[in-house]
C-alpha positions as CSV (number, residue, x, y, z in Angstrom):
1,X,2.6,-14.4,-26.4
2,X,2.7,-18.5,-26.5
3,X,2.4,-20.5,-23.6
4,X,5.8,-21.9,-24.4
5,X,7.1,-18.4,-24.6
6,X,5.4,-17.4,-21.4
7,X,7.1,-20.5,-19.8
8,X,10.5,-20.2,-20.9
9,X,10.8,-16.2,-20.0
10,X,11.4,-15.0,-16.7
11,X,10.1,-11.4,-15.1
12,X,10.8,-9.5,-12.3
13,X,8.3,-7.6,-10.0
14,X,9.2,-5.1,-8.3
15,X,7.4,-4.2,-5.1
16,X,5.2,-6.8,-3.3
17,X,2.5,-4.4,-2.3
18,X,-1.3,-4.6,-3.2
19,X,0.0,-3.7,-7.1
20,X,2.8,-6.0,-7.4
21,X,1.2,-8.9,-6.2
22,X,-2.4,-9.0,-8.0
23,X,0.6,-8.1,-11.1
24,X,2.6,-11.6,-10.6
25,X,-0.3,-13.6,-9.5
26,X,-2.2,-13.2,-12.7
27,X,1.2,-13.6,-14.8
28,X,2.0,-16.8,-13.0
29,X,-1.5,-17.8,-13.4
30,X,-1.1,-17.5,-16.8
31,X,2.0,-20.0,-16.9
32,X,4.9,-17.4,-16.1
33,X,7.8,-17.6,-14.4
34,X,7.7,-14.2,-12.0
35,X,10.3,-13.5,-9.1
36,X,9.0,-10.6,-6.8
37,X,11.5,-8.5,-4.7
38,X,10.3,-6.4,-1.8
39,X,12.6,-4.3,0.3
40,X,10.9,-4.6,3.5
41,X,10.7,-7.7,5.6
42,X,6.9,-9.2,4.4
43,X,4.6,-8.7,1.8
44,X,1.7,-5.5,1.8
45,X,3.3,-2.6,1.2
46,X,1.0,0.2,2.3
47,X,-1.5,-2.3,3.7
48,X,0.8,-3.1,6.8
49,X,0.3,-4.3,10.3
50,X,2.7,-3.3,12.8
51,X,2.6,-5.4,15.8
52,X,3.8,-4.0,20.0
53,X,4.1,-5.7,22.6
54,X,1.1,-7.3,25.1
55,X,-0.8,-8.8,21.9
56,X,-1.1,-5.2,20.4
57,X,-1.3,-4.3,16.5
58,X,-1.9,-1.4,14.4
59,X,-3.0,-1.2,10.8
60,X,-0.7,2.1,10.0
61,X,-1.1,2.2,6.6
62,X,-4.3,1.5,4.6
63,X,-7.1,1.6,7.0
64,X,-9.9,-0.1,4.7
65,X,-10.8,-0.5,1.4
66,X,-13.8,0.1,-0.5
67,X,-15.0,-1.2,-4.4
68,X,-16.8,-0.4,-7.5
69,X,-15.4,-2.0,-10.1
70,X,-17.0,-5.3,-10.8
71,X,-13.6,-7.5,-11.1
72,X,-12.3,-6.5,-7.9
73,X,-16.0,-6.7,-6.1
74,X,-15.5,-10.3,-7.0
75,X,-12.0,-10.9,-6.0
76,X,-13.1,-9.0,-2.0
77,X,-16.0,-12.0,-2.2
78,X,-13.5,-14.4,-2.7
79,X,-11.0,-12.7,-0.1
80,X,-14.0,-12.7,2.1
81,X,-15.2,-16.1,1.7
82,X,-11.9,-17.7,2.7
83,X,-11.2,-15.4,5.5
84,X,-8.8,-13.2,4.6
85,X,-11.3,-9.9,4.4
86,X,-14.3,-9.0,6.6
87,X,-16.3,-6.1,6.3
88,X,-15.7,-3.3,9.1
89,X,-19.1,-2.1,10.3
90,X,-19.0,0.8,12.8
91,X,-19.8,4.3,13.3
92,X,-17.7,6.6,10.6
93,X,-18.4,10.1,10.5
94,X,-16.4,13.8,11.1
95,X,-15.0,15.2,13.8
96,X,-15.3,18.9,14.0
97,X,-14.4,21.2,16.6
98,X,-14.6,17.9,18.5
99,X,-18.3,17.2,18.0
100,X,-19.1,13.7,15.8
101,X,-21.2,14.3,12.7
102,X,-22.5,10.7,10.8
103,X,-21.3,10.2,7.5
104,X,-22.7,8.4,5.1
105,X,-22.3,4.5,4.9
106,X,-21.0,2.1,3.0
107,X,-19.1,-1.1,2.9
108,X,-15.5,-0.8,4.2
109,X,-13.3,-3.7,4.3
110,X,-10.3,-4.4,6.2
111,X,-7.9,-7.6,6.2
112,X,-8.5,-9.9,8.8
113,X,-7.5,-10.6,11.6
114,X,-4.7,-7.9,10.2
115,X,-4.7,-5.8,7.1
116,X,-1.3,-7.5,6.1
117,X,-3.4,-11.1,6.0
118,X,-4.6,-9.8,2.3
119,X,-1.2,-9.0,1.2
120,X,0.0,-12.4,3.1
121,X,-2.6,-14.7,1.3
122,X,-2.0,-13.0,-2.4
123,X,2.3,-14.2,-2.0
124,X,1.6,-17.7,-1.3
125,X,2.7,-19.7,-4.3
126,X,4.8,-16.9,-5.4
127,X,8.4,-16.8,-5.3
128,X,8.3,-13.7,-3.2
129,X,12.1,-12.4,-1.9
130,X,12.0,-10.4,1.0
131,X,14.5,-8.1,2.5
132,X,16.0,-7.3,-0.8
133,X,16.4,-3.8,-2.4
134,X,16.8,-4.1,-6.4
135,X,19.7,-0.9,-6.5
136,X,19.7,-1.1,-10.2
137,X,18.8,-2.8,-13.7
138,X,20.9,-3.0,-16.5
139,X,20.5,-4.0,-20.3
140,X,22.9,-6.8,-21.5
141,X,21.7,-8.0,-24.6
142,X,17.7,-8.6,-24.4
143,X,17.7,-9.1,-20.9
144,X,17.4,-7.4,-17.3
145,X,20.9,-7.7,-15.3
146,X,19.4,-6.6,-11.7
147,X,21.5,-5.8,-8.5
148,X,20.9,-5.1,-5.3
149,X,22.0,-2.1,-3.3
150,X,25.7,-3.5,-2.4
151,X,25.8,-4.5,-6.4
152,X,25.0,-8.7,-5.7
153,X,23.6,-9.7,-8.6
154,X,19.9,-10.9,-8.6
155,X,19.7,-12.4,-11.9
156,X,18.5,-11.9,-15.4
157,X,15.7,-11.4,-16.7
158,X,13.0,-10.8,-19.5
159,X,11.0,-8.8,-18.3
160,X,10.6,-6.0,-15.2
161,X,7.7,-4.7,-13.8
162,X,8.4,-1.7,-11.4
163,X,5.6,-2.1,-8.4
164,X,6.6,0.6,-6.5
165,X,6.1,4.5,-6.0
166,X,6.9,6.6,-8.6
167,X,9.7,8.7,-7.2
168,X,11.2,5.4,-5.9
169,X,11.0,3.9,-9.4
170,X,12.9,7.2,-11.3
171,X,16.5,6.2,-11.0
172,X,15.4,2.4,-12.3
173,X,13.8,3.7,-15.4
174,X,16.7,6.2,-16.6
175,X,17.3,3.4,-19.1
176,X,13.5,3.4,-20.3
177,X,12.8,7.1,-21.7
178,X,9.7,5.8,-22.8
179,X,8.9,5.8,-19.0
180,X,11.4,7.5,-17.4
181,X,9.5,11.2,-18.2
182,X,6.2,10.3,-16.9
183,X,7.5,8.5,-14.0
184,X,9.4,11.4,-13.0
185,X,6.6,13.6,-12.9
186,X,5.0,12.0,-10.4
187,X,4.0,13.7,-7.2
188,X,3.0,11.7,-4.2
189,X,2.1,13.0,-0.7
190,X,3.7,11.9,2.5
191,X,1.7,11.1,5.8
192,X,2.9,10.5,9.4
193,X,0.8,7.2,11.3
194,X,0.3,7.2,15.0
195,X,0.0,4.1,16.9
196,X,-1.6,4.6,20.4
197,X,-2.5,1.9,23.0
198,X,-4.6,2.9,26.3
199,X,-5.0,0.5,29.4
200,X,-8.6,2.6,29.9
201,X,-11.7,3.3,27.9
202,X,-11.6,6.9,26.3
203,X,-15.4,6.9,25.9
204,X,-15.7,7.3,22.5
205,X,-18.7,5.4,20.7
206,X,-17.0,5.9,17.1
207,X,-14.8,3.3,15.1
208,X,-13.6,5.9,12.5
209,X,-13.7,9.7,11.7
210,X,-12.2,12.1,9.5
211,X,-11.3,15.3,11.8
212,X,-11.4,18.5,10.3
213,X,-8.8,20.9,11.6
214,X,-5.3,20.3,13.1
215,X,-2.2,18.0,11.6
216,X,-4.7,14.9,12.0
217,X,-6.8,14.2,9.1
218,X,-8.0,10.5,10.1
219,X,-8.6,8.3,13.4
220,X,-9.3,4.7,13.6
221,X,-10.2,2.8,16.7
222,X,-8.3,-0.4,15.2
223,X,-9.5,-2.8,17.7
224,X,-13.1,-2.2,16.6
225,X,-11.6,-4.1,13.3
226,X,-13.0,-7.3,13.0
227,X,-10.5,-10.7,14.4
228,X,-8.8,-8.0,16.4
229,X,-8.5,-9.0,20.0
230,X,-6.4,-6.7,21.9
231,X,-8.4,-3.7,22.9
232,X,-7.5,0.1,22.9
233,X,-5.8,0.2,19.9
234,X,-6.0,3.5,17.7
235,X,-4.1,4.8,14.7
236,X,-4.1,8.5,13.5
237,X,-3.1,9.7,10.1
238,X,-1.8,13.3,9.6
239,X,-2.9,15.9,6.7
240,X,-0.4,15.8,3.9
241,X,0.7,19.2,5.0
242,X,1.1,18.1,8.3
243,X,3.2,15.5,7.0
244,X,5.4,17.7,4.7
245,X,6.1,19.6,8.0
246,X,6.6,16.5,10.3
247,X,8.8,14.9,7.7
248,X,12.6,15.2,8.6
249,X,11.7,16.0,12.2
250,X,13.0,13.3,14.8
251,X,10.4,10.1,15.6
252,X,10.2,11.9,19.5
253,X,9.2,15.1,18.5
254,X,6.1,14.1,16.3
255,X,5.1,11.5,18.5
256,X,5.0,14.0,21.4
257,X,3.2,16.2,18.8
258,X,0.6,14.0,17.2
259,X,0.0,12.6,21.1
260,X,-1.5,16.0,21.9
261,X,-3.0,16.6,18.4
262,X,-4.9,13.5,19.5
263,X,-6.1,14.2,22.5
264,X,-7.3,17.4,21.3
265,X,-9.5,15.9,18.3
266,X,-11.1,13.4,20.5
267,X,-11.3,15.3,24.0
268,X,-9.1,12.7,25.9
269,X,-7.0,12.8,28.4
270,X,-6.4,9.3,29.4
271,X,-2.4,8.8,29.0
272,X,-1.1,5.8,26.2
273,X,0.8,3.0,27.6
274,X,2.1,2.3,24.1
275,X,3.3,5.4,21.4
276,X,4.9,5.0,18.5
277,X,4.8,6.6,15.1
278,X,6.0,5.5,11.4
279,X,6.8,7.9,8.4
280,X,5.3,6.7,5.0
281,X,7.1,9.0,2.8
282,X,5.1,8.1,-0.3
283,X,2.0,7.6,1.4
284,X,-0.4,8.6,-1.5
285,X,-0.4,9.9,-5.0
286,X,-1.4,13.5,-4.8
287,X,-4.6,12.7,-7.5
288,X,-7.5,10.9,-6.3
289,X,-8.1,10.2,-9.8
290,X,-5.4,9.8,-12.3
291,X,-6.1,10.5,-16.0
292,X,-4.6,7.9,-18.7
293,X,-3.5,4.5,-18.5
294,X,-3.6,2.3,-15.3
295,X,-0.4,1.2,-16.0
296,X,2.8,2.1,-18.4
297,X,4.5,-0.4,-20.6
298,X,7.4,-0.3,-22.8
299,X,7.3,-3.7,-25.0
300,X,10.2,-2.9,-26.8
301,X,12.1,-3.0,-23.7
302,X,10.0,-5.3,-21.3
303,X,9.9,-2.9,-19.0
304,X,6.6,-1.3,-17.3
305,X,4.9,0.3,-14.3
306,X,2.0,0.3,-12.0
307,X,0.9,1.2,-8.9
308,X,-2.2,3.5,-7.1
309,X,-0.4,6.6,-8.4
310,X,-1.3,5.6,-12.4
311,X,-4.9,5.6,-11.0
312,X,-6.1,7.0,-7.5
313,X,-5.6,6.7,-3.8
314,X,-7.6,3.6,-3.1
315,X,-6.5,-0.2,-2.8
316,X,-8.9,-0.8,-5.5
317,X,-6.9,1.6,-7.4
318,X,-3.3,-0.3,-7.1
319,X,-4.8,-4.1,-7.7
320,X,-6.9,-3.0,-10.9
321,X,-3.0,-1.4,-12.2
322,X,-1.4,-4.5,-11.3
323,X,-3.9,-6.6,-13.3
324,X,-4.0,-4.1,-16.6
325,X,-0.4,-4.6,-15.9
326,X,-0.3,-8.4,-16.0
327,X,-2.7,-7.8,-19.4
328,X,-0.5,-5.5,-21.0
329,X,2.9,-7.7,-20.8
330,X,0.8,-10.4,-22.1
331,X,-0.2,-9.0,-24.9
332,X,-4.6,-8.3,-24.0
333,X,-3.7,-4.4,-24.2
334,X,-1.2,-2.1,-25.3
335,X,-1.2,1.0,-22.4
336,X,1.4,2.8,-23.5
């Protein structure tokens, strides 16, 4: 694809999470016209942060990220230099029957001063249309016409990239047989996030723990992350099994049960002054490492799909998938 062809074509990226933003940024850097559509009020996807009264904030999605790929680590170093990311140094381990067992240490990174800072930084300079849910895509001639849930036109595009969880992409890719079957087979696991704030110290010394037994899989002392200024904030995530069981339960019931589980796991009794839950219906891919290409792309129709569900349940995986998607579209690699 020549530079002139890149500049004259229009590409839509559906989803402003890590994968979509990584893809859109790379395409725009290569001279392409890109529009990102995001159904939420802000970018970041599952790297989001919830704010509450009194200055409290909770990283209720991705808790931290690590890296092993050399290109991704270079990107992380750049984010650190710019102040959007910092290393989360603390006490990490497992809670087994209430007892803390230290875990091996490795660098853990978080957005600063909140996890969503990474996505917001990546979205700078991009055209990101927020609060827009793409309801359908129709092939007319050589272009794709996108419409929102109400049937309103979102424009015509030469290429469309689906950077959303596989199950959400299923309906949109029915007109692309080469992608439809693979996307339909994707399994994503649900999860509930519990957000608690306390106005008294809990007496725990650790910063993040995996929990053995019970409905909770992870508990973080969110206030211990760099850049956080409000004390007493904790986030807990459920196991996939508990997430499935609680999926359609009322938020009040979920909050009640998970708060009890939090106190049981941490052996604490202090009553929280703030309690909230968030349901992630498609929290993470079922497989930690997914075999096959990092993205899917049908060059004959100009439609691709990317996300952590193509690589594995990691922030790094989402970034790598988005970059691979951009390269596939640019013709650097053939992914499907």
